[in-house]
N, C-alpha and C positions, 0 to 999 in steps of 0.2 A: 962294455960297461953295462952292468945290470942295474935295473931300477931298484932303488932303496925301498925296502919294506918298512911300512909304518905300522907300529904295533898299536892296535886299538884297545881302549880300556875294556875291561870285562863288562858283560851286559848288566850285571847287578849294580854297576856304578851309575847308570843313567837314572834309575828309579829314585834314589835319595836326592839326586840333584834336581829332578823335576818336582818332587814333593817340597823340597826346600824353596824352590823358586815360586811355586804356587802359593805357599804359605806367606811369603813376603808380598806377593801381589795382593792377596786377600787382606793382609794387614794394612797395606797402603790404601786400598779402597775403603776399608773400614775407618781409618783415621781421617780421610777426607770427608767421608759421608757423615760421621758422627761428631766431628770436631766442633761444629757450630752448636749442636745440641748440648754437648758437654760444657762449652763455654757459656752458653745461656743459662744452664743450671747453676754454674759457679757464680754468675753475676746476679742471679735472682735470689729471692728470699721466700721462705715459707711462712704463712701467717701463723701467729700464735694467739689463740683466743680471738681477740678483736683488733689486733695491731700487727704491723709489719715494721721491723726496724731495719732501715737502710743506713749506710754510712752518712749520708747527707740529710736524711729526714726520717721521721717516724710517721707512719700513716695509721690513724686510729679511726676505726669504723664505729659509728654510733647509730642509734635508731633503726636497727635491723638493716642498714645499708649493705652490709656484707652478705647477709642471707639473701637479699633481693638480687644482688650481683651474682652470687653463686647459682641461684635458681635460673636466672637468665642464661648463664653460661651452660648449665646442664641441659636446658631446654633447647639449646641451639648448637649442639656439638657438630652439626654438619656445616656450620658456617661461623665466621668470626662475628663477635658482637661489639657494640660500641656503647659506652656509658659516659656520662658527664657527672662528676662528683663535686658537690658544693659543701662548704662549711667555713671553718675559720682556721687561721694559722696563729700559733703562739710559739715563738722561738722557731725551732725547726720541726715542730709537731703540727701535722695536718689533721684536723678533726673533721671527719667526713660525716655530716649530719643528714644529708639527703643526696639522692641521685636521680638522674633522668636518663631514659633511653631514647636518644633522638631517632627520628624516622630514618630507617635504613633505605638507601636508594638502590644499592647493589651489594651483594655479599656472596662469598663462597668460602671454601676452607682456608684460603690463604690471603684474602683481601676483604676489606669492608669499606664501603663508601656511604657516608651518611650526611645528614644535615649537621652543620658545625655546632659545637657547644656554644652557649652564650658567653659573653666576655667575662662574666664573674665566675667562670669555672675555675676550680683549683686543680683538679686532676682530670685530664682527658684520657680515658681508658679505652683500650680495645683488646680483644683477645688474639692470640696466635695459636697455631696447632699445638697439641700437647707437648710440653717441655721444649718448645722452640721460643726461647725468651729473649733473643737478641733483637734489638731495634734495627729496622731496615733503614736505608737511605731516605726513603719516603717518610718514615716515622720521624727521623731527625729533622727533615725539612718542615714537616707539619708542626713539630714542636717549636721550631724557630718562629714560624708564623704566629702561633698561639702566644708565645712569649713577647712578641712585638707589641701585642695588644695588652697582655697581662703578664708582666715579668715574673710574678710569683707562681704562675701556673706551671704544672709539671705534666708529664705524660707517664702513664703506667701501662704495662703490658701484662695481661692475665694469661698465663700459659698452662694452667691447670686449675682445678677448683680451689687449690690452696697455695699456688705458687705465683708470684708476681715479680716483675722487674720494673724498677724506676728509671726513667730515662732523664 
């Protein structure tokens, strides 16, 4: 009994198979890596002049509050920033008349820890790295604590000079 010869595929057959496999691995890694960024961009809004329209609320910046916020953001691109926005609410419109930057205790590119905003804050804002607009579990927990004291308060994430997400 002679051993059966197995015919191997030609050498050119391996190259397209390896290239196709590598392409799918790269595609998988890219989708995992960028899916949160894409989702954050979809859920966030870009400011138009002095206001941002979200499905549940419109944020209107007054008295140069937007310019102050953008300047703080641009001056601290190496770390997250924190701001407390104050004003009035009429229907679902939040009129932001002033802001404060609380003392920052610790901050880096992905985290900020600061003195809390006062109880009359309407929007507790902090920044995230560029185009990373999704709220973290810590953000959600912080918002629940804020709303326990002030139910009308909201949280906003600034993820570029002109892009914001409302939590």
